[in-house]
C-alpha positions in Angstrom: 97.0 83.3 102.6 99.2 80.3 103.1 97.8 76.9 104.2 99.3 73.5 104.8 98.1 72.6 101.2 99.8 75.8 99.8 99.2 79.3 99.1 96.8 79.0 96.1 93.1 79.2 96.9 91.9 76.6 94.5 94.5 74.1 95.6 93.5 74.6 99.1 90.1 74.0 98.4 90.3 70.9 96.0 93.2 69.0 98.0 91.0 67.4 100.6 88.4 66.2 98.1 91.3 64.5 96.4 92.3 62.9 99.8 95.2 65.1 100.2 96.3 66.0 103.7 98.4 68.9 104.6 99.6 67.0 107.5 103.1 66.1 107.7 106.3 65.7 109.8 106.9 68.9 111.9 109.8 70.8 110.7 109.6 74.3 112.4 111.3 72.7 115.5 112.7 69.2 116.6 109.4 67.3 117.6 111.1 63.9 117.8 110.8 63.9 121.8 107.0 64.5 121.5 104.4 61.6 121.4 103.2 63.3 118.3 105.7 64.8 115.7 103.2 65.6 112.9 101.3 68.9 112.3 99.5 70.9 109.6 102.4 73.4 109.6 102.5 76.2 107.1 106.0 75.7 105.5 108.3 78.2 103.8 106.1 81.2 104.9 107.8 84.7 104.1 105.9 87.7 105.2 107.6 89.6 102.3 105.7 87.3 99.9 102.4 88.6 101.4 103.1 92.2 102.6 105.0 94.7 100.7 105.7 96.7 103.8 107.3 93.7 105.7 110.3 95.9 106.8 107.7 97.8 109.1 107.2 94.6 110.9 110.6 93.4 111.9 110.5 91.1 115.1 106.8 90.3 114.4 106.1 86.6 115.8 104.8 83.9 113.5 101.3 84.4 114.5 101.3 88.2 113.8 102.8 87.5 110.4 100.1 85.2 109.6 97.6 87.8 110.7 99.2 90.4 108.6 99.2 88.1 105.4 95.5 87.3 106.1 94.6 91.0 106.7 96.3 92.2 103.5 94.6 89.4 101.4 91.3 90.4 103.0 91.8 94.0 102.2 92.6 93.2 98.7 89.7 90.7 98.3 87.3 93.4 99.6 88.6 95.9 97.2 89.3 98.2 100.1 91.7 101.1 99.5 93.1 102.8 102.6 93.5 106.0 100.6 89.8 106.2 100.0 88.9 105.4 103.5 88.2 107.6 106.6 90.9 105.9 108.6 89.5 107.4 112.0 86.3 105.3 111.4 88.2 102.0 110.5 88.8 99.7 113.5 90.1 96.4 114.2 88.6 93.7 116.6 90.7 90.7 116.6 90.7 87.4 118.3 94.2 86.5 119.1 96.1 84.7 122.0 99.8 84.9 123.0 102.5 84.8 120.5 105.4 82.2 120.4 107.0 81.9 123.7 110.8 81.9 124.0 110.9 78.5 125.9 114.6 78.1 125.1 115.7 81.3 126.8 113.2 80.9 129.7 114.2 77.3 130.3 117.9 78.0 130.2 117.3 80.7 132.8 115.3 78.4 135.0 117.8 75.4 134.7 120.7 77.5 135.5 119.4 79.2 138.4 118.0 76.2 140.0 119.1 75.5 143.7 119.0 71.9 144.4 119.6 72.5 148.2 116.6 74.8 148.6 114.5 73.3 145.8 114.0 76.7 144.5 115.1 79.4 142.0 118.1 81.7 142.7 116.0 84.7 141.4 119.3 86.9 141.2 120.9 84.2 138.9 117.7 83.7 136.9 117.6 87.5 136.2 121.2 87.5 135.1 120.9 84.5 132.7 117.4 85.9 131.4 119.0 89.3 130.7 121.7 87.5 128.7 119.6 85.1 126.7 116.1 86.8 126.3 115.5 89.2 123.4 113.5 92.2 124.4 111.6 92.4 121.0 110.7 88.7 121.2 109.5 89.1 124.6 107.3 92.1 123.8 106.1 90.4 120.5 104.6 87.4 122.4 101.9 89.7 124.1 98.5 89.3 122.7 98.0 92.9 121.8 101.0 92.9 119.3 99.2 91.4 116.4 96.5 94.2 116.8 99.3 96.8 116.9 100.9 95.3 113.7 97.6 95.3 111.8 96.7 99.0 112.8 100.2 99.9 111.3 99.5 97.9 108.1 96.0 99.3 107.6 96.4 102.8 108.9 93.2 102.1 111.1 92.8 104.9 113.7 89.3 103.8 114.8 88.5 101.2 117.9 91.0 98.7 118.4 90.3 95.7 120.6 91.7 92.3 121.0 89.9 89.5 122.8 91.7 86.5 124.4 89.4 83.6 125.2 91.4 80.5 124.1 90.0 78.6 121.3 86.9 81.0 121.0 88.7 84.3 120.5 87.7 84.5 116.8 84.1 83.7 117.5 84.0 86.2 120.4 85.6 88.9 118.1 82.8 88.5 115.5 80.2 88.5 118.1 81.6 91.8 119.8 82.0 93.5 116.6 78.4 92.9 115.8 77.5 94.8 119.3 80.2 97.4 118.8 79.2 101.1 118.6 78.8 103.2 115.4 82.4 104.7 115.9 83.8 102.7 113.2 82.4 102.4 109.9 84.6 99.2 109.1 86.2 96.6 111.5 
């Protein structure tokens, strides 16, 4: 899996002990107008470098692409072969929030439909601009269940599939919920 220190596991573990930081100027968007313009951003990430079936995930948001790469690496590290699993008993319990929002399209629609005289939106104008500017796939891909759907497609899992959305604690909740889950799935 990629990391601000790079994709290689050993480098990722050794870099902090050498005082190296993965933090740098944000480059994925223009952060110059923000009070902070640095981040531990994963640079040069390409899903195809991690998942051979990347064409099956066209339109997947960046968060989903990270989840796919991590899932593929985890399957390989665990030595799991989907051809040898009963996929009806393989489930997914994920802790994931919303994907990347299309702020540019939303803001353009809001600004162009603002009516100063009523201090409100012209909803018809908003809908017209939104329809013109928003991308249907991108809008759907921002939903919190989409990473789960892509992971099921990647793994072939046909058992229980759940996503919890609890802000910063989603992953912790997912682990706890998995421990309580029924025996319906052998692997989650």
